[in-house]
PDB file with SEQRES, HELIX, SHEET and CRYST1 records, atoms N, CA, C and O in Angstrom:
SEQRES   1 A   72  UNK UNK UNK UNK UNK UNK UNK UNK UNK UNK UNK UNK UNK          
SEQRES   2 A   72  UNK UNK UNK UNK UNK UNK UNK UNK UNK UNK UNK UNK UNK          
SEQRES   3 A   72  UNK UNK UNK UNK UNK UNK UNK UNK UNK UNK UNK UNK UNK          
SEQRES   4 A   72  UNK UNK UNK UNK UNK UNK UNK UNK UNK UNK UNK UNK UNK          
SEQRES   5 A   72  UNK UNK UNK UNK UNK UNK UNK UNK UNK UNK UNK UNK UNK          
SEQRES   6 A   72  UNK UNK UNK UNK UNK UNK UNK                                  
HELIX    1 AA1 UNK A    2  UNK A   11  1                                  10    
HELIX    2 AA2 UNK A   15  UNK A   40  1                                  26    
HELIX    3 AA3 UNK A   42  UNK A   45  1                                   4    
HELIX    4 AA4 UNK A   49  UNK A   60  1                                  12    
HELIX    5 AA5 UNK A   64  UNK A   71  1                                   8    
CRYST1    1.000    1.000    1.000  90.00  90.00  90.00 P 1           1          
ATOM      1  N   UNK A   1     -21.832 -34.131 -19.311  1.00  0.00           N  
ATOM      2  CA  UNK A   1     -20.523 -34.730 -19.157  1.00  0.00           C  
ATOM      3  C   UNK A   1     -19.414 -33.827 -19.667  1.00  0.00           C  
ATOM      4  O   UNK A   1     -18.290 -33.893 -19.169  1.00  0.00           O  
ATOM      5  N   UNK A   2     -19.704 -32.991 -20.641  1.00  0.00           N  
ATOM      6  CA  UNK A   2     -18.666 -32.099 -21.148  1.00  0.00           C  
ATOM      7  C   UNK A   2     -18.275 -31.078 -20.084  1.00  0.00           C  
ATOM      8  O   UNK A   2     -17.110 -30.689 -19.996  1.00  0.00           O  
ATOM      9  N   UNK A   3     -19.240 -30.644 -19.279  1.00  0.00           N  
ATOM     10  CA  UNK A   3     -18.919 -29.718 -18.190  1.00  0.00           C  
ATOM     11  C   UNK A   3     -18.009 -30.394 -17.174  1.00  0.00           C  
ATOM     12  O   UNK A   3     -17.099 -29.771 -16.628  1.00  0.00           O  
ATOM     13  N   UNK A   4     -18.266 -31.674 -16.929  1.00  0.00           N  
ATOM     14  CA  UNK A   4     -17.418 -32.418 -16.002  1.00  0.00           C  
ATOM     15  C   UNK A   4     -16.000 -32.544 -16.554  1.00  0.00           C  
ATOM     16  O   UNK A   4     -15.028 -32.395 -15.815  1.00  0.00           O  
ATOM     17  N   UNK A   5     -15.885 -32.816 -17.839  1.00  0.00           N  
ATOM     18  CA  UNK A   5     -14.561 -32.907 -18.451  1.00  0.00           C  
ATOM     19  C   UNK A   5     -13.830 -31.573 -18.376  1.00  0.00           C  
ATOM     20  O   UNK A   5     -12.616 -31.529 -18.175  1.00  0.00           O  
ATOM     21  N   UNK A   6     -14.576 -30.489 -18.538  1.00  0.00           N  
ATOM     22  CA  UNK A   6     -13.979 -29.160 -18.440  1.00  0.00           C  
ATOM     23  C   UNK A   6     -13.452 -28.922 -17.021  1.00  0.00           C  
ATOM     24  O   UNK A   6     -12.332 -28.443 -16.841  1.00  0.00           O  
ATOM     25  N   UNK A   7     -14.265 -29.257 -16.022  1.00  0.00           N  
ATOM     26  CA  UNK A   7     -13.823 -29.109 -14.634  1.00  0.00           C  
ATOM     27  C   UNK A   7     -12.643 -30.026 -14.331  1.00  0.00           C  
ATOM     28  O   UNK A   7     -11.721 -29.653 -13.606  1.00  0.00           O  
ATOM     29  N   UNK A   8     -12.686 -31.200 -14.883  1.00  0.00           N  
ATOM     30  CA  UNK A   8     -11.590 -32.158 -14.695  1.00  0.00           C  
ATOM     31  C   UNK A   8     -10.281 -31.551 -15.183  1.00  0.00           C  
ATOM     32  O   UNK A   8      -9.250 -31.674 -14.521  1.00  0.00           O  
ATOM     33  N   UNK A   9     -10.324 -30.904 -16.329  1.00  0.00           N  
ATOM     34  CA  UNK A   9      -9.128 -30.270 -16.877  1.00  0.00           C  
ATOM     35  C   UNK A   9      -8.679 -29.085 -16.029  1.00  0.00           C  
ATOM     36  O   UNK A   9      -7.483 -28.898 -15.804  1.00  0.00           O  
ATOM     37  N   UNK A  10      -9.628 -28.290 -15.561  1.00  0.00           N  
ATOM     38  CA  UNK A  10      -9.298 -27.118 -14.748  1.00  0.00           C  
ATOM     39  C   UNK A  10      -8.611 -27.532 -13.443  1.00  0.00           C  
ATOM     40  O   UNK A  10      -7.598 -26.955 -13.048  1.00  0.00           O  
ATOM     41  N   UNK A  11      -9.182 -28.540 -12.789  1.00  0.00           N  
ATOM     42  CA  UNK A  11      -8.649 -28.952 -11.493  1.00  0.00           C  
ATOM     43  C   UNK A  11      -7.576 -30.032 -11.598  1.00  0.00           C  
ATOM     44  O   UNK A  11      -6.991 -30.426 -10.589  1.00  0.00           O  
ATOM     45  N   UNK A  12      -7.322 -30.501 -12.789  1.00  0.00           N  
ATOM     46  CA  UNK A  12      -6.294 -31.515 -12.979  1.00  0.00           C  
ATOM     47  C   UNK A  12      -6.632 -32.841 -12.328  1.00  0.00           C  
ATOM     48  O   UNK A  12      -5.755 -33.528 -11.805  1.00  0.00           O  
ATOM     49  N   UNK A  13      -7.903 -33.198 -12.361  1.00  0.00           N  
ATOM     50  CA  UNK A  13      -8.333 -34.453 -11.754  1.00  0.00           C  
ATOM     51  C   UNK A  13      -8.032 -35.627 -12.667  1.00  0.00           C  
ATOM     52  O   UNK A  13      -8.093 -35.510 -13.891  1.00  0.00           O  
ATOM     53  N   UNK A  14      -7.711 -36.745 -12.066  1.00  0.00           N  
ATOM     54  CA  UNK A  14      -7.502 -37.965 -12.820  1.00  0.00           C  
ATOM     55  C   UNK A  14      -8.816 -38.679 -13.062  1.00  0.00           C  
ATOM     56  O   UNK A  14      -9.860 -38.284 -12.542  1.00  0.00           O  
ATOM     57  N   UNK A  15      -8.754 -39.726 -13.851  1.00  0.00           N  
ATOM     58  CA  UNK A  15      -9.958 -40.486 -14.199  1.00  0.00           C  
ATOM     59  C   UNK A  15     -10.608 -41.081 -12.951  1.00  0.00           C  
ATOM     60  O   UNK A  15     -11.829 -41.032 -12.800  1.00  0.00           O  
ATOM     61  N   UNK A  16      -9.801 -41.638 -12.066  1.00  0.00           N  
ATOM     62  CA  UNK A  16     -10.333 -42.265 -10.856  1.00  0.00           C  
ATOM     63  C   UNK A  16     -11.043 -41.242  -9.963  1.00  0.00           C  
ATOM     64  O   UNK A  16     -12.122 -41.508  -9.434  1.00  0.00           O  
ATOM     65  N   UNK A  17     -10.431 -40.085  -9.807  1.00  0.00           N  
ATOM     66  CA  UNK A  17     -11.032 -39.029  -8.982  1.00  0.00           C  
ATOM     67  C   UNK A  17     -12.341 -38.543  -9.595  1.00  0.00           C  
ATOM     68  O   UNK A  17     -13.323 -38.308  -8.891  1.00  0.00           O  
ATOM     69  N   UNK A  18     -12.340 -38.398 -10.905  1.00  0.00           N  
ATOM     70  CA  UNK A  18     -13.548 -37.956 -11.601  1.00  0.00           C  
ATOM     71  C   UNK A  18     -14.671 -38.972 -11.440  1.00  0.00           C  
ATOM     72  O   UNK A  18     -15.818 -38.599 -11.196  1.00  0.00           O  
ATOM     73  N   UNK A  19     -14.344 -40.252 -11.578  1.00  0.00           N  
ATOM     74  CA  UNK A  19     -15.355 -41.304 -11.426  1.00  0.00           C  
ATOM     75  C   UNK A  19     -15.905 -41.334 -10.006  1.00  0.00           C  
ATOM     76  O   UNK A  19     -17.100 -41.555  -9.810  1.00  0.00           O  
ATOM     77  N   UNK A  20     -15.046 -41.116  -9.015  1.00  0.00           N  
ATOM     78  CA  UNK A  20     -15.494 -41.103  -7.619  1.00  0.00           C  
ATOM     79  C   UNK A  20     -16.462 -39.946  -7.375  1.00  0.00           C  
ATOM     80  O   UNK A  20     -17.468 -40.106  -6.683  1.00  0.00           O  
ATOM     81  N   UNK A  21     -16.158 -38.795  -7.939  1.00  0.00           N  
ATOM     82  CA  UNK A  21     -17.041 -37.632  -7.797  1.00  0.00           C  
ATOM     83  C   UNK A  21     -18.379 -37.908  -8.478  1.00  0.00           C  
ATOM     84  O   UNK A  21     -19.436 -37.625  -7.913  1.00  0.00           O  
ATOM     85  N   UNK A  22     -18.335 -38.454  -9.682  1.00  0.00           N  
ATOM     86  CA  UNK A  22     -19.574 -38.771 -10.410  1.00  0.00           C  
ATOM     87  C   UNK A  22     -20.425 -39.768  -9.633  1.00  0.00           C  
ATOM     88  O   UNK A  22     -21.644 -39.615  -9.552  1.00  0.00           O  
ATOM     89  N   UNK A  23     -19.788 -40.788  -9.063  1.00  0.00           N  
ATOM     90  CA  UNK A  23     -20.522 -41.788  -8.293  1.00  0.00           C  
ATOM     91  C   UNK A  23     -21.178 -41.153  -7.071  1.00  0.00           C  
ATOM     92  O   UNK A  23     -22.332 -41.447  -6.758  1.00  0.00           O  
ATOM     93  N   UNK A  24     -20.453 -40.293  -6.391  1.00  0.00           N  
ATOM     94  CA  UNK A  24     -20.997 -39.632  -5.205  1.00  0.00           C  
ATOM     95  C   UNK A  24     -22.190 -38.744  -5.561  1.00  0.00           C  
ATOM     96  O   UNK A  24     -23.223 -38.788  -4.893  1.00  0.00           O  
ATOM     97  N   UNK A  25     -22.045 -37.952  -6.599  1.00  0.00           N  
ATOM     98  CA  UNK A  25     -23.124 -37.047  -7.011  1.00  0.00           C  
ATOM     99  C   UNK A  25     -24.342 -37.838  -7.478  1.00  0.00           C  
ATOM    100  O   UNK A  25     -25.472 -37.524  -7.104  1.00  0.00           O  
ATOM    101  N   UNK A  26     -24.113 -38.852  -8.286  1.00  0.00           N  
ATOM    102  CA  UNK A  26     -25.222 -39.651  -8.809  1.00  0.00           C  
ATOM    103  C   UNK A  26     -25.906 -40.433  -7.691  1.00  0.00           C  
ATOM    104  O   UNK A  26     -27.129 -40.570  -7.694  1.00  0.00           O  
ATOM    105  N   UNK A  27     -25.134 -40.946  -6.740  1.00  0.00           N  
ATOM    106  CA  UNK A  27     -25.713 -41.667  -5.602  1.00  0.00           C  
ATOM    107  C   UNK A  27     -26.622 -40.754  -4.788  1.00  0.00           C  
ATOM    108  O   UNK A  27     -27.713 -41.153  -4.381  1.00  0.00           O  
ATOM    109  N   UNK A  28     -26.167 -39.531  -4.555  1.00  0.00           N  
ATOM    110  CA  UNK A  28     -26.985 -38.578  -3.799  1.00  0.00           C  
ATOM    111  C   UNK A  28     -28.262 -38.228  -4.558  1.00  0.00           C  
ATOM    112  O   UNK A  28     -29.335 -38.123  -3.964  1.00  0.00           O  
ATOM    113  N   UNK A  29     -28.142 -38.049  -5.862  1.00  0.00           N  
ATOM    114  CA  UNK A  29     -29.324 -37.745  -6.680  1.00  0.00           C  
ATOM    115  C   UNK A  29     -30.298 -38.918  -6.660  1.00  0.00           C  
ATOM    116  O   UNK A  29     -31.510 -38.717  -6.576  1.00  0.00           O  
ATOM    117  N   UNK A  30     -29.776 -40.141  -6.737  1.00  0.00           N  
ATOM    118  CA  UNK A  30     -30.611 -41.344  -6.700  1.00  0.00           C  
ATOM    119  C   UNK A  30     -31.363 -41.411  -5.367  1.00  0.00           C  
ATOM    120  O   UNK A  30     -32.575 -41.627  -5.339  1.00  0.00           O  
ATOM    121  N   UNK A  31     -30.639 -41.226  -4.278  1.00  0.00           N  
ATOM    122  CA  UNK A  31     -31.275 -41.277  -2.956  1.00  0.00           C  
ATOM    123  C   UNK A  31     -32.363 -40.211  -2.820  1.00  0.00           C  
ATOM    124  O   UNK A  31     -33.443 -40.476  -2.291  1.00  0.00           O  
ATOM    125  N   UNK A  32     -32.066 -39.017  -3.299  1.00  0.00           N  
ATOM    126  CA  UNK A  32     -33.040 -37.921  -3.197  1.00  0.00           C  
ATOM    127  C   UNK A  32     -34.287 -38.226  -4.013  1.00  0.00           C  
ATOM    128  O   UNK A  32     -35.405 -38.064  -3.524  1.00  0.00           O  
ATOM    129  N   UNK A  33     -34.103 -38.667  -5.251  1.00  0.00           N  
ATOM    130  CA  UNK A  33     -35.253 -38.981  -6.111  1.00  0.00           C  
ATOM    131  C   UNK A  33     -36.055 -40.149  -5.545  1.00  0.00           C  
ATOM    132  O   UNK A  33     -37.285 -40.146  -5.607  1.00  0.00           O  
ATOM    133  N   UNK A  34     -35.365 -41.147  -4.994  1.00  0.00           N  
ATOM    134  CA  UNK A  34     -36.056 -42.288  -4.411  1.00  0.00           C  
ATOM    135  C   UNK A  34     -36.846 -41.852  -3.179  1.00  0.00           C  
ATOM    136  O   UNK A  34     -37.984 -42.279  -2.984  1.00  0.00           O  
ATOM    137  N   UNK A  35     -36.250 -41.012  -2.362  1.00  0.00           N  
ATOM    138  CA  UNK A  35     -36.939 -40.492  -1.181  1.00  0.00           C  
ATOM    139  C   UNK A  35     -38.199 -39.724  -1.582  1.00  0.00           C  
ATOM    140  O   UNK A  35     -39.252 -39.876  -0.962  1.00  0.00           O  
ATOM    141  N   UNK A  36     -38.082 -38.906  -2.614  1.00  0.00           N  
ATOM    142  CA  UNK A  36     -39.241 -38.152  -3.093  1.00  0.00           C  
ATOM    143  C   UNK A  36     -40.325 -39.092  -3.616  1.00  0.00           C  
ATOM    144  O   UNK A  36     -41.513 -38.866  -3.386  1.00  0.00           O  
ATOM    145  N   UNK A  37     -39.914 -40.142  -4.315  1.00  0.00           N  
ATOM    146  CA  UNK A  37     -40.879 -41.100  -4.861  1.00  0.00           C  
ATOM    147  C   UNK A  37     -41.608 -41.835  -3.744  1.00  0.00           C  
ATOM    148  O   UNK A  37     -42.806 -42.098  -3.851  1.00  0.00           O  
ATOM    149  N   UNK A  38     -40.899 -42.164  -2.681  1.00  0.00           N  
ATOM    150  CA  UNK A  38     -41.523 -42.840  -1.545  1.00  0.00           C  
ATOM    151  C   UNK A  38     -42.476 -41.881  -0.833  1.00  0.00           C  
ATOM    152  O   UNK A  38     -43.598 -42.256  -0.491  1.00  0.00           O  
ATOM    153  N   UNK A  39     -42.034 -40.661  -0.614  1.00  0.00           N  
ATOM    154  CA  UNK A  39     -42.854 -39.663   0.077  1.00  0.00           C  
ATOM    155  C   UNK A  39     -44.142 -39.368  -0.687  1.00  0.00           C  
ATOM    156  O   UNK A  39     -45.214 -39.260  -0.092  1.00  0.00           O  
ATOM    157  N   UNK A  40     -44.031 -39.238  -2.002  1.00  0.00           N  
ATOM    158  CA  UNK A  40     -45.216 -38.937  -2.825  1.00  0.00           C  
ATOM    159  C   UNK A  40     -46.095 -40.163  -3.045  1.00  0.00           C  
ATOM    160  O   UNK A  40     -47.243 -40.032  -3.469  1.00  0.00           O  
ATOM    161  N   UNK A  41     -45.574 -41.341  -2.763  1.00  0.00           N  
ATOM    162  CA  UNK A  41     -46.333 -42.566  -2.979  1.00  0.00           C  
ATOM    163  C   UNK A  41     -46.165 -43.143  -4.370  1.00  0.00           C  
ATOM    164  O   UNK A  41     -46.829 -44.119  -4.721  1.00  0.00           O  
ATOM    165  N   UNK A  42     -45.282 -42.552  -5.170  1.00  0.00           N  
ATOM    166  CA  UNK A  42     -45.079 -43.029  -6.543  1.00  0.00           C  
ATOM    167  C   UNK A  42     -44.553 -44.461  -6.579  1.00  0.00           C  
ATOM    168  O   UNK A  42     -44.969 -45.258  -7.420  1.00  0.00           O  
ATOM    169  N   UNK A  43     -43.648 -44.783  -5.676  1.00  0.00           N  
ATOM    170  CA  UNK A  43     -43.086 -46.136  -5.661  1.00  0.00           C  
ATOM    171  C   UNK A  43     -44.144 -47.147  -5.248  1.00  0.00           C  
ATOM    172  O   UNK A  43     -44.212 -48.248  -5.793  1.00  0.00           O  
ATOM    173  N   UNK A  44     -44.958 -46.767  -4.294  1.00  0.00           N  
ATOM    174  CA  UNK A  44     -45.999 -47.669  -3.786  1.00  0.00           C  
ATOM    175  C   UNK A  44     -47.031 -48.020  -4.861  1.00  0.00           C  
ATOM    176  O   UNK A  44     -47.491 -49.160  -4.926  1.00  0.00           O  
ATOM    177  N   UNK A  45     -47.393 -47.056  -5.697  1.00  0.00           N  
ATOM    178  CA  UNK A  45     -48.431 -47.312  -6.700  1.00  0.00           C  
ATOM    179  C   UNK A  45     -47.871 -47.842  -8.022  1.00  0.00           C  
ATOM    180  O   UNK A  45     -48.628 -48.176  -8.934  1.00  0.00           O  
ATOM    181  N   UNK A  46     -46.556 -47.916  -8.119  1.00  0.00           N  
ATOM    182  CA  UNK A  46     -45.947 -48.416  -9.362  1.00  0.00           C  
ATOM    183  C   UNK A  46     -46.339 -49.870  -9.576  1.00  0.00           C  
ATOM    184  O   UNK A  46     -46.356 -50.662  -8.634  1.00  0.00           O  
ATOM    185  N   UNK A  47     -46.650 -50.214 -10.809  1.00  0.00           N  
ATOM    186  CA  UNK A  47     -47.017 -51.600 -11.114  1.00  0.00           C  
ATOM    187  C   UNK A  47     -45.863 -52.539 -10.844  1.00  0.00           C  
ATOM    188  O   UNK A  47     -46.057 -53.669 -10.397  1.00  0.00           O  
ATOM    189  N   UNK A  48     -44.673 -52.069 -11.115  1.00  0.00           N  
ATOM    190  CA  UNK A  48     -43.473 -52.867 -10.863  1.00  0.00           C  
ATOM    191  C   UNK A  48     -42.425 -51.971 -10.211  1.00  0.00           C  
ATOM    192  O   UNK A  48     -41.933 -51.015 -10.811  1.00  0.00           O  
ATOM    193  N   UNK A  49     -42.102 -52.307  -8.972  1.00  0.00           N  
ATOM    194  CA  UNK A  49     -41.082 -51.521  -8.275  1.00  0.00           C  
ATOM    195  C   UNK A  49     -39.728 -51.661  -8.959  1.00  0.00           C  
ATOM    196  O   UNK A  49     -38.955 -50.705  -9.021  1.00  0.00           O  
ATOM    197  N   UNK A  50     -39.444 -52.850  -9.471  1.00  0.00           N  
ATOM    198  CA  UNK A  50     -38.171 -53.079 -10.171  1.00  0.00           C  
ATOM    199  C   UNK A  50     -38.079 -52.200 -11.414  1.00  0.00           C  
ATOM    200  O   UNK A  50     -37.038 -51.598 -11.676  1.00  0.00           O  
ATOM    201  N   UNK A  51     -39.165 -52.126 -12.178  1.00  0.00           N  
ATOM    202  CA  UNK A  51     -39.178 -51.291 -13.383  1.00  0.00           C  
ATOM    203  C   UNK A  51     -39.057 -49.814 -13.008  1.00  0.00           C  
ATOM    204  O   UNK A  51     -38.379 -49.048 -13.693  1.00  0.00           O  
ATOM    205  N   UNK A  52     -39.713 -49.422 -11.925  1.00  0.00           N  
ATOM    206  CA  UNK A  52     -39.627 -48.037 -11.458  1.00  0.00           C  
ATOM    207  C   UNK A  52     -38.178 -47.686 -11.126  1.00  0.00           C  
ATOM    208  O   UNK A  52     -37.674 -46.641 -11.536  1.00  0.00           O  
ATOM    209  N   UNK A  53     -37.515 -48.571 -10.378  1.00  0.00           N  
ATOM    210  CA  UNK A  53     -36.124 -48.328  -9.992  1.00  0.00           C  
ATOM    211  C   UNK A  53     -35.200 -48.354 -11.201  1.00  0.00           C  
ATOM    212  O   UNK A  53     -34.248 -47.577 -11.277  1.00  0.00           O  
ATOM    213  N   UNK A  54     -35.479 -49.249 -12.148  1.00  0.00           N  
ATOM    214  CA  UNK A  54     -34.665 -49.304 -13.368  1.00  0.00           C  
ATOM    215  C   UNK A  54     -34.819 -48.014 -14.167  1.00  0.00           C  
ATOM    216  O   UNK A  54     -33.837 -47.478 -14.681  1.00  0.00           O  
ATOM    217  N   UNK A  55     -36.045 -47.516 -14.272  1.00  0.00           N  
ATOM    218  CA  UNK A  55     -36.275 -46.248 -14.977  1.00  0.00           C  
ATOM    219  C   UNK A  55     -35.550 -45.095 -14.291  1.00  0.00           C  
ATOM    220  O   UNK A  55     -34.994 -44.218 -14.952  1.00  0.00           O  
ATOM    221  N   UNK A  56     -35.562 -45.105 -12.971  1.00  0.00           N  
ATOM    222  CA  UNK A  56     -34.853 -44.072 -12.217  1.00  0.00           C  
ATOM    223  C   UNK A  56     -33.355 -44.133 -12.517  1.00  0.00           C  
ATOM    224  O   UNK A  56     -32.716 -43.103 -12.732  1.00  0.00           O  
ATOM    225  N   UNK A  57     -32.807 -45.335 -12.530  1.00  0.00           N  
ATOM    226  CA  UNK A  57     -31.384 -45.512 -12.869  1.00  0.00           C  
ATOM    227  C   UNK A  57     -31.110 -45.028 -14.290  1.00  0.00           C  
ATOM    228  O   UNK A  57     -30.103 -44.364 -14.542  1.00  0.00           O  
ATOM    229  N   UNK A  58     -32.001 -45.359 -15.211  1.00  0.00           N  
ATOM    230  CA  UNK A  58     -31.819 -44.935 -16.606  1.00  0.00           C  
ATOM    231  C   UNK A  58     -31.833 -43.411 -16.724  1.00  0.00           C  
ATOM    232  O   UNK A  58     -31.006 -42.828 -17.423  1.00  0.00           O  
ATOM    233  N   UNK A  59     -32.781 -42.774 -16.034  1.00  0.00           N  
ATOM    234  CA  UNK A  59     -32.879 -41.310 -16.085  1.00  0.00           C  
ATOM    235  C   UNK A  59     -31.611 -40.643 -15.563  1.00  0.00           C  
ATOM    236  O   UNK A  59     -31.161 -39.631 -16.102  1.00  0.00           O  
ATOM    237  N   UNK A  60     -31.045 -41.219 -14.516  1.00  0.00           N  
ATOM    238  CA  UNK A  60     -29.856 -40.636 -13.892  1.00  0.00           C  
ATOM    239  C   UNK A  60     -28.550 -41.163 -14.489  1.00  0.00           C  
ATOM    240  O   UNK A  60     -27.459 -40.731 -14.116  1.00  0.00           O  
ATOM    241  N   UNK A  61     -28.688 -42.103 -15.422  1.00  0.00           N  
ATOM    242  CA  UNK A  61     -27.503 -42.784 -15.977  1.00  0.00           C  
ATOM    243  C   UNK A  61     -26.666 -43.371 -14.843  1.00  0.00           C  
ATOM    244  O   UNK A  61     -25.449 -43.197 -14.783  1.00  0.00           O  
ATOM    245  N   UNK A  62     -27.355 -44.065 -13.957  1.00  0.00           N  
ATOM    246  CA  UNK A  62     -26.758 -44.626 -12.751  1.00  0.00           C  
ATOM    247  C   UNK A  62     -26.723 -46.140 -12.875  1.00  0.00           C  
ATOM    248  O   UNK A  62     -27.727 -46.762 -13.224  1.00  0.00           O  
ATOM    249  N   UNK A  63     -25.589 -46.723 -12.594  1.00  0.00           N  
ATOM    250  CA  UNK A  63     -25.398 -48.167 -12.687  1.00  0.00           C  
ATOM    251  C   UNK A  63     -26.359 -48.875 -11.723  1.00  0.00           C  
ATOM    252  O   UNK A  63     -26.301 -48.635 -10.517  1.00  0.00           O  
ATOM    253  N   UNK A  64     -27.241 -49.741 -12.235  1.00  0.00           N  
ATOM    254  CA  UNK A  64     -28.190 -50.445 -11.361  1.00  0.00           C  
ATOM    255  C   UNK A  64     -27.502 -51.261 -10.265  1.00  0.00           C  
ATOM    256  O   UNK A  64     -28.052 -51.422  -9.175  1.00  0.00           O  
ATOM    257  N   UNK A  65     -26.313 -51.772 -10.546  1.00  0.00           N  
ATOM    258  CA  UNK A  65     -25.570 -52.519  -9.528  1.00  0.00           C  
ATOM    259  C   UNK A  65     -25.199 -51.604  -8.361  1.00  0.00           C  
ATOM    260  O   UNK A  65     -25.300 -51.997  -7.199  1.00  0.00           O  
ATOM    261  N   UNK A  66     -24.774 -50.398  -8.676  1.00  0.00           N  
ATOM    262  CA  UNK A  66     -24.442 -49.424  -7.626  1.00  0.00           C  
ATOM    263  C   UNK A  66     -25.705 -49.052  -6.848  1.00  0.00           C  
ATOM    264  O   UNK A  66     -25.659 -48.873  -5.631  1.00  0.00           O  
ATOM    265  N   UNK A  67     -26.816 -48.938  -7.546  1.00  0.00           N  
ATOM    266  CA  UNK A  67     -28.084 -48.624  -6.882  1.00  0.00           C  
ATOM    267  C   UNK A  67     -28.467 -49.742  -5.918  1.00  0.00           C  
ATOM    268  O   UNK A  67     -28.920 -49.473  -4.805  1.00  0.00           O  
ATOM    269  N   UNK A  68     -28.289 -50.989  -6.335  1.00  0.00           N  
ATOM    270  CA  UNK A  68     -28.645 -52.101  -5.450  1.00  0.00           C  
ATOM    271  C   UNK A  68     -27.742 -52.135  -4.223  1.00  0.00           C  
ATOM    272  O   UNK A  68     -28.171 -52.567  -3.154  1.00  0.00           O  
ATOM    273  N   UNK A  69     -26.501 -51.688  -4.364  1.00  0.00           N  
ATOM    274  CA  UNK A  69     -25.600 -51.627  -3.208  1.00  0.00           C  
ATOM    275  C   UNK A  69     -26.101 -50.612  -2.183  1.00  0.00           C  
ATOM    276  O   UNK A  69     -25.883 -50.782  -0.983  1.00  0.00           O  
ATOM    277  N   UNK A  70     -26.761 -49.573  -2.642  1.00  0.00           N  
ATOM    278  CA  UNK A  70     -27.325 -48.577  -1.724  1.00  0.00           C  
ATOM    279  C   UNK A  70     -28.414 -49.209  -0.867  1.00  0.00           C  
ATOM    280  O   UNK A  70     -28.581 -48.844   0.297  1.00  0.00           O  
ATOM    281  N   UNK A  71     -29.156 -50.157  -1.439  1.00  0.00           N  
ATOM    282  CA  UNK A  71     -30.275 -50.777  -0.730  1.00  0.00           C  
ATOM    283  C   UNK A  71     -29.840 -51.868   0.238  1.00  0.00           C  
ATOM    284  O   UNK A  71     -30.650 -52.344   1.033  1.00  0.00           O  
ATOM    285  N   UNK A  72     -28.587 -52.266   0.186  1.00  0.00           N  
ATOM    286  CA  UNK A  72     -28.121 -53.354   1.065  1.00  0.00           C  
ATOM    287  C   UNK A  72     -27.864 -52.864   2.463  1.00  0.00           C  
ATOM    288  O   UNK A  72     -27.469 -53.646   3.328  1.00  0.00           O  
TER     289      UNK A  72                                                      
END                                                                             
């Protein structure tokens, strides 16, 4: 996050713009990791898909509500 704050200062981005960029980057990372988990079969063999997805959100520091919006 400190690197993001540094870039924010360099480019003169506001809080809203910074949050939008973070959401976009994190959403793409979430989709990529989820795709990899499905391809490898990790999601299928997980004892709890909800727990698997929650752990993924925790690892990425991604809002679970935003993640659920991706699945809609």
